[in-house]
C-alpha positions in Angstrom: 0.3 -11.6 22.8 -2.4 -10.1 22.9 -4.6 -7.7 20.1 -3.7 -4.6 21.8 0.2 -5.4 21.4 -0.5 -6.1 18.2 -2.4 -3.6 16.6 0.3 -0.8 18.9 3.4 -2.4 17.0 1.3 -1.6 13.9 0.6 1.5 14.4 4.1 2.5 15.4 5.3 0.9 12.3 2.6 2.9 9.7 3.5 5.9 12.1 7.0 6.0 10.9 6.8 4.8 7.5 4.8 7.7 6.8 6.8 9.7 9.1 9.8 9.1 7.2 8.1 9.0 3.4 6.7 12.0 4.3 8.6 14.5 3.4 10.2 13.1 0.1 6.6 12.5 -1.1 5.6 15.9 -0.3 8.6 17.7 -1.7 7.9 15.5 -5.3 4.3 16.9 -5.0 5.3 20.1 -4.6 7.6 20.4 -7.2 5.5 18.8 -9.4 2.5 21.2 -8.7 4.9 24.0 -10.3 6.5 22.2 -13.2 2.5 21.5 -14.0 1.5 25.0 -13.2 4.7 26.6 -15.2 3.3 24.2 -18.3 0.3 25.2 -18.1 1.0 28.8 -18.3 4.1 28.5 -21.1 1.5 25.6 -23.0 4.4 23.2 -23.1 2.4 19.5 -23.3 5.6 17.4 -22.6 4.6 15.1 -20.4 8.2 13.8 -19.5 9.2 17.5 -18.7 8.4 16.9 -14.9 10.0 13.9 -14.5 13.9 14.9 -13.7 13.0 17.5 -11.2 10.7 15.4 -9.2 13.3 12.8 -9.5 16.1 15.5 -8.4 14.1 17.5 -5.4 13.0 13.8 -4.0 16.9 12.7 -4.1 18.1 15.8 -2.8 15.6 15.7 -0.2 16.7 12.1 0.7 20.9 13.4 1.4 19.6 16.2 3.0 17.1 14.2 5.3 19.3 11.0 5.3 20.7 11.2 9.3 17.3 12.2 10.8 15.3 9.0 8.4 17.7 6.8 9.9 18.1 7.7 13.1 14.3 7.3 13.4 14.0 4.0 11.9 17.0 3.0 14.1 15.5 4.7 17.0 12.0 2.2 16.0 13.9 -1.4 14.8 15.5 -0.3 18.5 12.4 -0.6 20.3 10.7 -3.4 18.1 14.3 -5.7 19.5 13.1 -4.6 23.0 9.6 -6.0 22.1 11.2 -9.7 21.8 11.7 -10.3 25.4 7.7 -9.6 25.5 7.1 -11.5 23.0 8.7 -14.4 24.6 6.8 -14.2 27.5 3.9 -15.1 26.0 
């Protein structure tokens, strides 16, 4: 097992994590920004107001995107298991 192989597997893992978590993080950030703009324009200074919309938006994104996320994670896991034959050769 050489350094290039390990670096490639780590890069694929990080790319997969960012690909799967990215949509939920982006939705949470956008909803938080919209709620913050709403709070600033109406001068509502309640800190817990943005919590519920963000949780609901992230949960909705998780429900809608879960088939795609599971497929990406299963493909990555299958690829990792296929590397076992290469790892055992070294």
